[in-house]
A tleap script that builds the chain and sets N, CA, C and O, in Angstrom:
source leaprc.protein.ff14SB
mol = sequence {
  NMET SER PRO GLN ILE ASP PHE ARG TRP ARG
  TYR GLN PRO ARG LYS LYS SER ASP VAL GLN
  LEU MET LYS TYR ILE GLN ASP ASN ARG ILE
  MET GLY LYS THR GLU MET LEU LEU LEU ALA
  VAL ARG SER PHE TRP LEU PRO HIE SER LEU
  ALA ALA ASP CYS THR SER GLN GLN LEU ARG
  SER ILE ALA MET ASP ALA VAL GLN VAL LEU
  ARG LYS GLN THR LYS ASP ILE LEU GLU LEU
  ALA GLY LEU GLU ASP ALA SER TYR SER VAL
  GLN THR ARG VAL THR GLU ALA ILE PRO THR
  GLN ILE LYS GLN ASN THR VAL ASN SER SER
  SER THR SER PHE LEU ASN GLU LEU ARG THR
  GLN VAL GLY GLU ASN ALA TYR ASP ASP THR
  GLY LEU ASN ASN PHE CLEU
}
set mol.1.N position { -6.527 -23.006 41.818 }
set mol.1.CA position { -7.788 -23.223 41.117 }
set mol.1.C position { -7.916 -22.220 39.975 }
set mol.1.O position { -7.629 -21.033 40.136 }
set mol.2.N position { -8.343 -22.709 38.841 }
set mol.2.CA position { -8.497 -21.855 37.670 }
set mol.2.C position { -9.722 -20.960 37.817 }
set mol.2.O position { -10.732 -21.370 38.389 }
set mol.3.N position { -9.629 -19.742 37.302 }
set mol.3.CA position { -10.799 -18.871 37.355 }
set mol.3.C position { -11.893 -19.416 36.437 }
set mol.3.O position { -11.613 -20.001 35.391 }
set mol.4.N position { -13.120 -19.214 36.845 }
set mol.4.CA position { -14.239 -19.646 36.008 }
set mol.4.C position { -14.524 -18.587 34.961 }
set mol.4.O position { -14.315 -17.394 35.179 }
set mol.5.N position { -15.004 -19.050 33.826 }
set mol.5.CA position { -15.457 -18.119 32.793 }
set mol.5.C position { -16.867 -18.521 32.401 }
set mol.5.O position { -17.281 -19.662 32.608 }
set mol.6.N position { -17.584 -17.594 31.846 }
set mol.6.CA position { -18.930 -17.860 31.360 }
set mol.6.C position { -18.832 -17.986 29.843 }
set mol.6.O position { -18.505 -17.021 29.153 }
set mol.7.N position { -19.113 -19.169 29.337 }
set mol.7.CA position { -19.048 -19.426 27.901 }
set mol.7.C position { -20.447 -19.771 27.419 }
set mol.7.O position { -21.046 -20.744 27.877 }
set mol.8.N position { -20.955 -18.987 26.512 }
set mol.8.CA position { -22.292 -19.238 25.964 }
set mol.8.C position { -22.179 -19.411 24.466 }
set mol.8.O position { -21.419 -18.723 23.784 }
set mol.9.N position { -22.958 -20.351 23.983 }
set mol.9.CA position { -23.020 -20.597 22.550 }
set mol.9.C position { -24.470 -20.865 22.198 }
set mol.9.O position { -25.084 -21.796 22.719 }
set mol.10.N position { -24.999 -20.068 21.337 }
set mol.10.CA position { -26.379 -20.231 20.897 }
set mol.10.C position { -26.351 -20.513 19.412 }
set mol.10.O position { -25.723 -19.790 18.638 }
set mol.11.N position { -27.026 -21.555 19.032 }
set mol.11.CA position { -27.003 -21.946 17.631 }
set mol.11.C position { -28.393 -22.401 17.214 }
set mol.11.O position { -28.984 -23.270 17.857 }
set mol.12.N position { -28.903 -21.832 16.167 }
set mol.12.CA position { -30.195 -22.217 15.609 }
set mol.12.C position { -29.944 -22.758 14.205 }
set mol.12.O position { -29.926 -22.005 13.231 }
set mol.13.N position { -29.752 -24.068 14.115 }
set mol.13.CA position { -29.388 -24.641 12.815 }
set mol.13.C position { -30.509 -24.518 11.790 }
set mol.13.O position { -31.694 -24.565 12.118 }
set mol.14.N position { -30.092 -24.358 10.548 }
set mol.14.CA position { -31.052 -24.279 9.445 }
set mol.14.C position { -30.906 -25.446 8.484 }
set mol.14.O position { -31.872 -25.870 7.849 }
set mol.15.N position { -29.679 -25.964 8.386 }
set mol.15.CA position { -29.470 -27.132 7.534 }
set mol.15.C position { -30.100 -28.346 8.199 }
set mol.15.O position { -29.995 -28.532 9.411 }
set mol.16.N position { -30.752 -29.166 7.392 }
set mol.16.CA position { -31.439 -30.352 7.918 }
set mol.16.C position { -30.481 -31.252 8.702 }
set mol.16.O position { -30.843 -31.763 9.762 }
set mol.17.N position { -29.268 -31.448 8.194 }
set mol.17.CA position { -28.316 -32.319 8.881 }
set mol.17.C position { -27.872 -31.725 10.219 }
set mol.17.O position { -27.651 -32.465 11.178 }
set mol.18.N position { -27.740 -30.401 10.294 }
set mol.18.CA position { -27.377 -29.762 11.560 }
set mol.18.C position { -28.525 -29.832 12.563 }
set mol.18.O position { -28.297 -30.006 13.760 }
set mol.19.N position { -29.754 -29.697 12.080 }
set mol.19.CA position { -30.923 -29.840 12.962 }
set mol.19.C position { -30.936 -31.242 13.553 }
set mol.19.O position { -31.129 -31.419 14.756 }
set mol.20.N position { -30.730 -32.232 12.698 }
set mol.20.CA position { -30.722 -33.622 13.155 }
set mol.20.C position { -29.582 -33.861 14.152 }
set mol.20.O position { -29.769 -34.561 15.148 }
set mol.21.N position { -28.421 -33.293 13.894 }
set mol.21.CA position { -27.281 -33.426 14.803 }
set mol.21.C position { -27.589 -32.821 16.162 }
set mol.21.O position { -27.340 -33.446 17.193 }
set mol.22.N position { -28.129 -31.611 16.171 }
set mol.22.CA position { -28.436 -30.951 17.440 }
set mol.22.C position { -29.512 -31.711 18.218 }
set mol.22.O position { -29.449 -31.793 19.444 }
set mol.23.N position { -30.495 -32.267 17.510 }
set mol.23.CA position { -31.517 -33.079 18.184 }
set mol.23.C position { -30.890 -34.330 18.782 }
set mol.23.O position { -31.231 -34.729 19.896 }
set mol.24.N position { -29.978 -34.944 18.047 }
set mol.24.CA position { -29.290 -36.139 18.543 }
set mol.24.C position { -28.529 -35.823 19.834 }
set mol.24.O position { -28.609 -36.570 20.809 }
set mol.25.N position { -27.801 -34.722 19.830 }
set mol.25.CA position { -27.038 -34.321 21.022 }
set mol.25.C position { -27.988 -33.989 22.162 }
set mol.25.O position { -27.767 -34.410 23.297 }
set mol.26.N position { -29.025 -33.251 21.875 }
set mol.26.CA position { -29.976 -32.811 22.894 }
set mol.26.C position { -30.760 -33.972 23.504 }
set mol.26.O position { -31.049 -33.963 24.700 }
set mol.27.N position { -31.106 -34.970 22.691 }
set mol.27.CA position { -31.957 -36.067 23.155 }
set mol.27.C position { -31.187 -37.298 23.616 }
set mol.27.O position { -31.801 -38.287 24.016 }
set mol.28.N position { -29.867 -37.262 23.573 }
set mol.28.CA position { -29.061 -38.426 23.931 }
set mol.28.C position { -29.240 -38.751 25.407 }
set mol.28.O position { -29.038 -37.893 26.266 }
set mol.29.N position { -29.617 -39.990 25.700 }
set mol.29.CA position { -29.857 -40.401 27.091 }
set mol.29.C position { -28.630 -41.061 27.712 }
set mol.29.O position { -28.606 -41.286 28.922 }
set mol.30.N position { -27.627 -41.372 26.928 }
set mol.30.CA position { -26.427 -42.031 27.437 }
set mol.30.C position { -25.457 -41.013 28.026 }
set mol.30.O position { -24.805 -41.279 29.035 }
set mol.31.N position { -25.368 -39.859 27.397 }
set mol.31.CA position { -24.402 -38.840 27.808 }
set mol.31.C position { -25.085 -37.477 27.722 }
set mol.31.O position { -25.823 -37.217 26.771 }
set mol.32.N position { -24.849 -36.609 28.696 }
set mol.32.CA position { -25.415 -35.266 28.676 }
set mol.32.C position { -24.846 -34.440 27.542 }
set mol.32.O position { -23.749 -34.718 27.057 }
set mol.33.N position { -25.594 -33.414 27.111 }
set mol.33.CA position { -25.139 -32.632 25.960 }
set mol.33.C position { -23.844 -31.877 26.250 }
set mol.33.O position { -22.997 -31.751 25.365 }
set mol.34.N position { -23.676 -31.372 27.473 }
set mol.34.CA position { -22.421 -30.682 27.796 }
set mol.34.C position { -21.258 -31.654 27.732 }
set mol.34.O position { -20.197 -31.328 27.199 }
set mol.35.N position { -21.456 -32.846 28.276 }
set mol.35.CA position { -20.410 -33.871 28.258 }
set mol.35.C position { -20.070 -34.280 26.823 }
set mol.35.O position { -18.898 -34.442 26.484 }
set mol.36.N position { -21.094 -34.446 25.981 }
set mol.36.CA position { -20.866 -34.808 24.577 }
set mol.36.C position { -20.070 -33.731 23.847 }
set mol.36.O position { -19.105 -34.024 23.142 }
set mol.37.N position { -20.485 -32.499 24.023 }
set mol.37.CA position { -19.807 -31.405 23.326 }
set mol.37.C position { -18.383 -31.227 23.827 }
set mol.37.O position { -17.471 -31.007 23.029 }
set mol.38.N position { -18.179 -31.318 25.137 }
set mol.38.CA position { -16.825 -31.165 25.681 }
set mol.38.C position { -15.905 -32.286 25.220 }
set mol.38.O position { -14.735 -32.041 24.929 }
set mol.39.N position { -16.413 -33.504 25.150 }
set mol.39.CA position { -15.601 -34.615 24.661 }
set mol.39.C position { -15.108 -34.330 23.247 }
set mol.39.O position { -13.929 -34.514 22.945 }
set mol.40.N position { -16.011 -33.884 22.389 }
set mol.40.CA position { -15.641 -33.596 20.998 }
set mol.40.C position { -14.676 -32.414 20.910 }
set mol.40.O position { -13.662 -32.490 20.216 }
set mol.41.N position { -14.983 -31.341 21.599 }
set mol.41.CA position { -14.152 -30.138 21.523 }
set mol.41.C position { -12.777 -30.388 22.151 }
set mol.41.O position { -11.756 -29.988 21.592 }
set mol.42.N position { -12.754 -31.043 23.302 }
set mol.42.CA position { -11.464 -31.345 23.944 }
set mol.42.C position { -10.603 -32.232 23.055 }
set mol.42.O position { -9.404 -31.992 22.906 }
set mol.43.N position { -11.208 -33.250 22.468 }
set mol.43.CA position { -10.450 -34.170 21.630 }
set mol.43.C position { -9.830 -33.455 20.438 }
set mol.43.O position { -8.720 -33.785 20.020 }
set mol.44.N position { -10.526 -32.506 19.907 }
set mol.44.CA position { -10.076 -31.823 18.704 }
set mol.44.C position { -9.193 -30.611 19.000 }
set mol.44.O position { -8.216 -30.383 18.286 }
set mol.45.N position { -9.510 -29.836 20.026 }
set mol.45.CA position { -8.845 -28.549 20.222 }
set mol.45.C position { -8.011 -28.400 21.492 }
set mol.45.O position { -7.219 -27.460 21.574 }
set mol.46.N position { -8.148 -29.279 22.487 }
set mol.46.CA position { -7.405 -29.103 23.742 }
set mol.46.C position { -5.893 -29.042 23.543 }
set mol.46.O position { -5.256 -28.158 24.115 }
set mol.47.N position { -5.291 -29.929 22.768 }
set mol.47.CA position { -3.837 -29.806 22.585 }
set mol.47.C position { -3.410 -28.440 22.037 }
set mol.47.O position { -2.378 -27.903 22.439 }
set mol.48.N position { -4.198 -27.885 21.127 }
set mol.48.CA position { -3.872 -26.561 20.566 }
set mol.48.C position { -3.972 -25.479 21.632 }
set mol.48.O position { -3.126 -24.588 21.702 }
set mol.49.N position { -5.006 -25.558 22.459 }
set mol.49.CA position { -5.227 -24.507 23.449 }
set mol.49.C position { -4.183 -24.517 24.556 }
set mol.49.O position { -3.919 -23.480 25.165 }
set mol.50.N position { -3.588 -25.669 24.823 }
set mol.50.CA position { -2.616 -25.782 25.913 }
set mol.50.C position { -1.167 -25.773 25.436 }
set mol.50.O position { -0.256 -25.765 26.264 }
set mol.51.N position { -0.934 -25.775 24.155 }
set mol.51.CA position { 0.416 -25.910 23.601 }
set mol.51.C position { 1.406 -24.890 24.153 }
set mol.51.O position { 2.558 -25.238 24.414 }
set mol.52.N position { 0.995 -23.665 24.332 }
set mol.52.CA position { 1.919 -22.624 24.795 }
set mol.52.C position { 2.109 -22.625 26.309 }
set mol.52.O position { 3.034 -21.988 26.815 }
set mol.53.N position { 1.245 -23.331 27.037 }
set mol.53.CA position { 1.262 -23.255 28.494 }
set mol.53.C position { 1.703 -24.534 29.193 }
set mol.53.O position { 1.523 -24.651 30.405 }
set mol.54.N position { 2.272 -25.495 28.475 }
set mol.54.CA position { 2.691 -26.723 29.137 }
set mol.54.C position { 4.013 -27.205 28.555 }
set mol.54.O position { 4.456 -26.746 27.502 }
set mol.55.N position { 4.628 -28.138 29.266 }
set mol.55.CA position { 5.898 -28.691 28.795 }
set mol.55.C position { 5.637 -29.567 27.586 }
set mol.55.O position { 4.501 -29.960 27.323 }
set mol.56.N position { 6.702 -29.872 26.852 }
set mol.56.CA position { 6.518 -30.709 25.674 }
set mol.56.C position { 6.076 -32.117 26.078 }
set mol.56.O position { 5.342 -32.762 25.329 }
set mol.57.N position { 6.503 -32.604 27.239 }
set mol.57.CA position { 6.059 -33.913 27.716 }
set mol.57.C position { 4.559 -33.891 28.041 }
set mol.57.O position { 3.835 -34.827 27.701 }
set mol.58.N position { 4.097 -32.826 28.696 }
set mol.58.CA position { 2.668 -32.692 28.985 }
set mol.58.C position { 1.873 -32.609 27.689 }
set mol.58.O position { 0.819 -33.232 27.560 }
set mol.59.N position { 2.380 -31.839 26.729 }
set mol.59.CA position { 1.701 -31.707 25.445 }
set mol.59.C position { 1.602 -33.051 24.739 }
set mol.59.O position { 0.557 -33.386 24.181 }
set mol.60.N position { 2.680 -33.818 24.760 }
set mol.60.CA position { 2.653 -35.153 24.145 }
set mol.60.C position { 1.587 -36.027 24.785 }
set mol.60.O position { 0.843 -36.722 24.092 }
set mol.61.N position { 1.516 -35.989 26.100 }
set mol.61.CA position { 0.531 -36.803 26.814 }
set mol.61.C position { -0.897 -36.381 26.463 }
set mol.61.O position { -1.752 -37.223 26.190 }
set mol.62.N position { -1.143 -35.076 26.474 }
set mol.62.CA position { -2.463 -34.546 26.130 }
set mol.62.C position { -2.809 -34.889 24.680 }
set mol.62.O position { -3.934 -35.284 24.374 }
set mol.63.N position { -1.824 -34.733 23.794 }
set mol.63.CA position { -2.041 -35.033 22.371 }
set mol.63.C position { -2.354 -36.513 22.168 }
set mol.63.O position { -3.249 -36.856 21.396 }
set mol.64.N position { -1.630 -37.381 22.848 }
set mol.64.CA position { -1.876 -38.820 22.702 }
set mol.64.C position { -3.269 -39.195 23.211 }
set mol.64.O position { -3.949 -40.022 22.604 }
set mol.65.N position { -3.695 -38.589 24.326 }
set mol.65.CA position { -5.053 -38.834 24.821 }
set mol.65.C position { -6.086 -38.401 23.786 }
set mol.65.O position { -7.056 -39.115 23.527 }
set mol.66.N position { -5.871 -37.230 23.198 }
set mol.66.CA position { -6.804 -36.722 22.191 }
set mol.66.C position { -6.829 -37.635 20.967 }
set mol.66.O position { -7.897 -37.938 20.435 }
set mol.67.N position { -5.664 -38.069 20.527 }
set mol.67.CA position { -5.582 -38.949 19.360 }
set mol.67.C position { -6.287 -40.275 19.643 }
set mol.67.O position { -6.962 -40.815 18.766 }
set mol.68.N position { -6.139 -40.798 20.847 }
set mol.68.CA position { -6.815 -42.055 21.201 }
set mol.68.C position { -8.333 -41.905 21.101 }
set mol.68.O position { -9.010 -42.778 20.558 }
set mol.69.N position { -8.862 -40.804 21.621 }
set mol.69.CA position { -10.305 -40.565 21.547 }
set mol.69.C position { -10.736 -40.423 20.090 }
set mol.69.O position { -11.756 -40.979 19.684 }
set mol.70.N position { -9.960 -39.680 19.306 }
set mol.70.CA position { -10.301 -39.492 17.893 }
set mol.70.C position { -10.202 -40.801 17.113 }
set mol.70.O position { -11.014 -41.050 16.221 }
set mol.71.N position { -9.220 -41.638 17.437 }
set mol.71.CA position { -9.108 -42.946 16.779 }
set mol.71.C position { -10.321 -43.817 17.089 }
set mol.71.O position { -10.867 -44.473 16.202 }
set mol.72.N position { -10.739 -43.818 18.358 }
set mol.72.CA position { -11.913 -44.610 18.732 }
set mol.72.C position { -13.142 -44.102 17.991 }
set mol.72.O position { -13.938 -44.894 17.488 }
set mol.73.N position { -13.297 -42.788 17.923 }
set mol.73.CA position { -14.439 -42.208 17.219 }
set mol.73.C position { -14.384 -42.543 15.732 }
set mol.73.O position { -15.410 -42.843 15.121 }
set mol.74.N position { -13.186 -42.493 15.151 }
set mol.74.CA position { -13.008 -42.851 13.747 }
set mol.74.C position { -13.425 -44.299 13.522 }
set mol.74.O position { -14.142 -44.604 12.569 }
set mol.75.N position { -12.979 -45.183 14.394 }
set mol.75.CA position { -13.340 -46.600 14.289 }
set mol.75.C position { -14.855 -46.780 14.396 }
set mol.75.O position { -15.450 -47.520 13.613 }
set mol.76.N position { -15.474 -46.106 15.359 }
set mol.76.CA position { -16.923 -46.211 15.536 }
set mol.76.C position { -17.678 -45.725 14.298 }
set mol.76.O position { -18.641 -46.361 13.870 }
set mol.77.N position { -17.250 -44.616 13.728 }
set mol.77.CA position { -17.907 -44.067 12.544 }
set mol.77.C position { -17.749 -45.011 11.354 }
set mol.77.O position { -18.706 -45.265 10.622 }
set mol.78.N position { -16.540 -45.526 11.169 }
set mol.78.CA position { -16.309 -46.450 10.060 }
set mol.78.C position { -17.160 -47.705 10.193 }
set mol.78.O position { -17.721 -48.187 9.210 }
set mol.79.N position { -17.255 -48.234 11.412 }
set mol.79.CA position { -18.076 -49.423 11.636 }
set mol.79.C position { -19.552 -49.103 11.420 }
set mol.79.O position { -20.282 -49.903 10.834 }
set mol.80.N position { -19.992 -47.946 11.889 }
set mol.80.CA position { -21.381 -47.538 11.706 }
set mol.80.C position { -21.756 -47.489 10.221 }
set mol.80.O position { -22.855 -47.883 9.831 }
set mol.81.N position { -20.826 -47.002 9.412 }
set mol.81.CA position { -21.073 -46.859 7.976 }
set mol.81.C position { -20.685 -48.106 7.184 }
set mol.81.O position { -20.803 -48.124 5.959 }
set mol.82.N position { -20.218 -49.160 7.883 }
set mol.82.CA position { -19.806 -50.378 7.189 }
set mol.82.C position { -18.529 -50.216 6.405 }
set mol.82.O position { -18.364 -50.825 5.348 }
set mol.83.N position { -17.611 -49.391 6.918 }
set mol.83.CA position { -16.353 -49.119 6.217 }
set mol.83.C position { -15.135 -49.593 7.013 }
set mol.83.O position { -14.101 -48.926 7.020 }
set mol.84.N position { -15.255 -50.747 7.683 }
set mol.84.CA position { -14.159 -51.227 8.515 }
set mol.84.C position { -12.833 -51.310 7.761 }
set mol.84.O position { -11.781 -51.028 8.334 }
set mol.85.N position { -12.869 -51.694 6.483 }
set mol.85.CA position { -11.642 -51.862 5.704 }
set mol.85.C position { -10.885 -50.553 5.519 }
set mol.85.O position { -9.669 -50.570 5.329 }
set mol.86.N position { -11.572 -49.434 5.570 }
set mol.86.CA position { -10.929 -48.140 5.352 }
set mol.86.C position { -10.253 -47.611 6.612 }
set mol.86.O position { -9.538 -46.611 6.541 }
set mol.87.N position { -10.453 -48.245 7.753 }
set mol.87.CA position { -9.941 -47.703 9.012 }
set mol.87.C position { -8.429 -47.601 9.029 }
set mol.87.O position { -7.891 -46.661 9.614 }
set mol.88.N position { -7.731 -48.527 8.413 }
set mol.88.CA position { -6.277 -48.481 8.451 }
set mol.88.C position { -5.743 -47.238 7.747 }
set mol.88.O position { -4.860 -46.560 8.271 }
set mol.89.N position { -6.271 -46.936 6.568 }
set mol.89.CA position { -5.765 -45.775 5.831 }
set mol.89.C position { -6.109 -44.477 6.536 }
set mol.89.O position { -5.308 -43.542 6.533 }
set mol.90.N position { -7.303 -44.401 7.149 }
set mol.90.CA position { -7.680 -43.190 7.879 }
set mol.90.C position { -6.789 -43.026 9.104 }
set mol.90.O position { -6.287 -41.931 9.357 }
set mol.91.N position { -6.583 -44.107 9.873 }
set mol.91.CA position { -5.740 -44.014 11.068 }
set mol.91.C position { -4.307 -43.672 10.698 }
set mol.91.O position { -3.648 -42.923 11.419 }
set mol.92.N position { -3.815 -44.204 9.593 }
set mol.92.CA position { -2.464 -43.910 9.162 }
set mol.92.C position { -2.314 -42.429 8.856 }
set mol.92.O position { -1.334 -41.808 9.266 }
set mol.93.N position { -3.285 -41.851 8.131 }
set mol.93.CA position { -3.211 -40.431 7.810 }
set mol.93.C position { -3.264 -39.571 9.067 }
set mol.93.O position { -2.516 -38.601 9.186 }
set mol.94.N position { -4.146 -39.920 10.009 }
set mol.94.CA position { -4.256 -39.163 11.257 }
set mol.94.C position { -2.968 -39.280 12.044 }
set mol.94.O position { -2.450 -38.273 12.528 }
set mol.95.N position { -2.438 -40.485 12.183 }
set mol.95.CA position { -1.225 -40.717 12.964 }
set mol.95.C position { -0.042 -39.978 12.369 }
set mol.95.O position { 0.774 -39.428 13.108 }
set mol.96.N position { 0.067 -39.953 11.057 }
set mol.96.CA position { 1.182 -39.263 10.411 }
set mol.96.C position { 1.046 -37.749 10.523 }
set mol.96.O position { 2.055 -37.054 10.641 }
set mol.97.N position { -0.163 -37.226 10.488 }
set mol.97.CA position { -0.372 -35.780 10.495 }
set mol.97.C position { -0.174 -35.164 11.871 }
set mol.97.O position { 0.361 -34.059 11.970 }
set mol.98.N position { -0.586 -35.841 12.934 }
set mol.98.CA position { -0.586 -35.245 14.268 }
set mol.98.C position { 0.803 -34.823 14.744 }
set mol.98.O position { 0.956 -33.665 15.131 }
set mol.99.N position { 1.851 -35.703 14.741 }
set mol.99.CA position { 3.148 -35.251 15.244 }
set mol.99.C position { 3.706 -34.067 14.468 }
set mol.99.O position { 4.304 -33.163 15.051 }
set mol.100.N position { 3.512 -34.070 13.159 }
set mol.100.CA position { 3.983 -32.956 12.333 }
set mol.100.C position { 3.284 -31.666 12.720 }
set mol.100.O position { 3.925 -30.622 12.840 }
set mol.101.N position { 1.974 -31.729 12.914 }
set mol.101.CA position { 1.214 -30.533 13.225 }
set mol.101.C position { 1.514 -30.022 14.623 }
set mol.101.O position { 1.489 -28.810 14.841 }
set mol.102.N position { 1.799 -30.907 15.584 }
set mol.102.CA position { 2.152 -30.458 16.935 }
set mol.102.C position { 3.442 -29.657 16.881 }
set mol.102.O position { 3.548 -28.612 17.522 }
set mol.103.N position { 4.431 -30.138 16.118 }
set mol.103.CA position { 5.694 -29.415 15.979 }
set mol.103.C position { 5.460 -28.051 15.322 }
set mol.103.O position { 5.995 -27.036 15.766 }
set mol.104.N position { 4.655 -28.046 14.261 }
set mol.104.CA position { 4.420 -26.810 13.536 }
set mol.104.C position { 3.585 -25.821 14.331 }
set mol.104.O position { 3.680 -24.614 14.109 }
set mol.105.N position { 2.782 -26.307 15.238 }
set mol.105.CA position { 1.856 -25.451 15.971 }
set mol.105.C position { 2.557 -24.537 16.968 }
set mol.105.O position { 1.917 -23.648 17.530 }
set mol.106.N position { 3.846 -24.729 17.202 }
set mol.106.CA position { 4.554 -23.867 18.133 }
set mol.106.C position { 4.852 -22.499 17.538 }
set mol.106.O position { 5.237 -21.582 18.262 }
set mol.107.N position { 4.681 -22.353 16.248 }
set mol.107.CA position { 4.900 -21.069 15.588 }
set mol.107.C position { 3.554 -20.587 15.049 }
set mol.107.O position { 2.821 -21.356 14.427 }
set mol.108.N position { 3.229 -19.315 15.288 }
set mol.108.CA position { 1.915 -18.794 14.908 }
set mol.108.C position { 1.593 -18.972 13.435 }
set mol.108.O position { 0.467 -19.335 13.095 }
set mol.109.N position { 2.555 -18.725 12.548 }
set mol.109.CA position { 2.265 -18.857 11.122 }
set mol.109.C position { 1.982 -20.305 10.759 }
set mol.109.O position { 1.152 -20.579 9.893 }
set mol.110.N position { 2.667 -21.235 11.416 }
set mol.110.CA position { 2.393 -22.647 11.169 }
set mol.110.C position { 1.018 -23.010 11.698 }
set mol.110.O position { 0.302 -23.813 11.099 }
set mol.111.N position { 0.655 -22.412 12.827 }
set mol.111.CA position { -0.659 -22.667 13.410 }
set mol.111.C position { -1.742 -22.205 12.442 }
set mol.111.O position { -2.748 -22.890 12.260 }
set mol.112.N position { -1.540 -21.048 11.824 }
set mol.112.CA position { -2.500 -20.528 10.859 }
set mol.112.C position { -2.607 -21.465 9.668 }
set mol.112.O position { -3.709 -21.731 9.188 }
set mol.113.N position { -1.469 -21.973 9.180 }
set mol.113.CA position { -1.532 -22.880 8.034 }
set mol.113.C position { -2.215 -24.182 8.420 }
set mol.113.O position { -2.917 -24.774 7.600 }
set mol.114.N position { -2.022 -24.642 9.660 }
set mol.114.CA position { -2.691 -25.854 10.130 }
set mol.114.C position { -4.199 -25.631 10.157 }
set mol.114.O position { -4.961 -26.492 9.717 }
set mol.115.N position { -4.635 -24.482 10.671 }
set mol.115.CA position { -6.070 -24.183 10.707 }
set mol.115.C position { -6.641 -24.091 9.302 }
set mol.115.O position { -7.749 -24.561 9.043 }
set mol.116.N position { -5.885 -23.487 8.398 }
set mol.116.CA position { -6.345 -23.409 7.005 }
set mol.116.C position { -6.457 -24.800 6.392 }
set mol.116.O position { -7.392 -25.075 5.639 }
set mol.117.N position { -5.509 -25.675 6.711 }
set mol.117.CA position { -5.575 -27.050 6.214 }
set mol.117.C position { -6.810 -27.764 6.766 }
set mol.117.O position { -7.482 -28.492 6.036 }
set mol.118.N position { -7.113 -27.558 8.060 }
set mol.118.CA position { -8.308 -28.160 8.651 }
set mol.118.C position { -9.565 -27.647 7.968 }
set mol.118.O position { -10.479 -28.419 7.677 }
set mol.119.N position { -9.612 -26.341 7.710 }
set mol.119.CA position { -10.781 -25.768 7.035 }
set mol.119.C position { -10.964 -26.387 5.646 }
set mol.119.O position { -12.086 -26.675 5.230 }
set mol.120.N position { -9.865 -26.584 4.945 }
set mol.120.CA position { -9.923 -27.205 3.627 }
set mol.120.C position { -10.444 -28.627 3.734 }
set mol.120.O position { -11.275 -29.055 2.932 }
set mol.121.N position { -9.952 -29.358 4.726 }
set mol.121.CA position { -10.360 -30.752 4.893 }
set mol.121.C position { -11.842 -30.883 5.230 }
set mol.121.O position { -12.465 -31.877 4.856 }
set mol.122.N position { -12.421 -29.906 5.926 }
set mol.122.CA position { -13.836 -30.005 6.282 }
set mol.122.C position { -14.739 -29.279 5.297 }
set mol.122.O position { -15.927 -29.098 5.563 }
set mol.123.N position { -14.195 -28.868 4.176 }
set mol.123.CA position { -15.041 -28.318 3.108 }
set mol.123.C position { -15.201 -26.819 3.182 }
set mol.123.O position { -16.295 -26.299 2.967 }
set mol.124.N position { -14.118 -26.113 3.486 }
set mol.124.CA position { -14.161 -24.647 3.504 }
set mol.124.C position { -15.325 -24.129 4.337 }
set mol.124.O position { -16.101 -23.291 3.876 }
set mol.125.N position { -15.445 -24.624 5.556 }
set mol.125.CA position { -16.479 -24.179 6.492 }
set mol.125.C position { -17.883 -24.405 5.949 }
set mol.125.O position { -18.733 -23.517 6.022 }
set mol.126.N position { -18.121 -25.574 5.414 }
set mol.126.CA position { -19.420 -25.887 4.822 }
set mol.126.C position { -20.437 -26.191 5.914 }
set mol.126.O position { -20.908 -27.321 6.048 }
set mol.127.N position { -20.764 -25.177 6.680 }
set mol.127.CA position { -21.787 -25.320 7.706 }
set mol.127.C position { -22.572 -24.026 7.771 }
set mol.127.O position { -22.127 -22.977 7.306 }
set mol.128.N position { -23.722 -24.128 8.347 }
set mol.128.CA position { -24.634 -22.991 8.394 }
set mol.128.C position { -24.527 -22.311 9.754 }
set mol.128.O position { -24.962 -22.866 10.763 }
set mol.129.N position { -23.957 -21.125 9.784 }
set mol.129.CA position { -23.894 -20.395 11.046 }
set mol.129.C position { -24.716 -19.104 10.978 }
set mol.129.O position { -24.475 -18.170 11.743 }
set mol.130.N position { -25.667 -19.054 10.079 }
set mol.130.CA position { -26.480 -17.856 9.933 }
set mol.130.C position { -27.334 -17.600 11.174 }
set mol.130.O position { -27.767 -16.471 11.407 }
set mol.131.N position { -27.577 -18.644 11.970 }
set mol.131.CA position { -28.346 -18.460 13.209 }
set mol.131.C position { -27.606 -17.638 14.233 }
set mol.131.O position { -28.187 -17.251 15.247 }
set mol.132.N position { -26.331 -17.360 13.997 }
set mol.132.CA position { -25.526 -16.590 14.945 }
set mol.132.C position { -25.470 -15.106 14.598 }
set mol.132.O position { -24.864 -14.328 15.336 }
set mol.133.N position { -26.079 -14.702 13.506 }
set mol.133.CA position { -25.987 -13.317 13.049 }
set mol.133.C position { -26.364 -12.298 14.107 }
set mol.133.O position { -25.673 -11.290 14.255 }
set mol.134.N position { -27.434 -12.528 14.844 }
set mol.134.CA position { -27.903 -11.564 15.822 }
set mol.134.C position { -27.442 -11.860 17.240 }
set mol.134.O position { -27.900 -11.224 18.189 }
set mol.135.N position { -26.546 -12.814 17.387 }
set mol.135.CA position { -26.124 -13.230 18.713 }
set mol.135.C position { -25.223 -12.189 19.396 }
set mol.135.O position { -25.362 -11.930 20.591 }
set mol.136.N position { -24.314 -11.606 18.638 }
set mol.136.CA position { -23.391 -10.631 19.216 }
set mol.136.C position { -24.107 -9.327 19.319 }
set mol.136.O position { -23.531 -8.341 19.780 }
savepdb mol mol.pdb
quit
């Protein structure tokens, strides 16, 4: 059995879109907020966190599960926004990027470049984390 850890995250959003997002997560009646957040975080970061501690076959399986969840979410978002036609190009880019990044992630410098690429893709950390200033 794995040891338990205490993980706390406190966030007081200031951007209107982040406030709306947090309210959506908090008020969702279909899925609990912990379940929603874990689904998103696991889909995006679990393969990275386990890469050094599992076999390459296990990593492939975990990565494929994560990609499947991300593909479904991509499809849902595209349909929500009325962009069904764009789904093929988005899925193609995701599918092509993932195997390359898994290979590169085995080396720390490649992992750093992958994280930098992700930061660039999401707008150089264009989010408001000023609510965390007094947390530590």
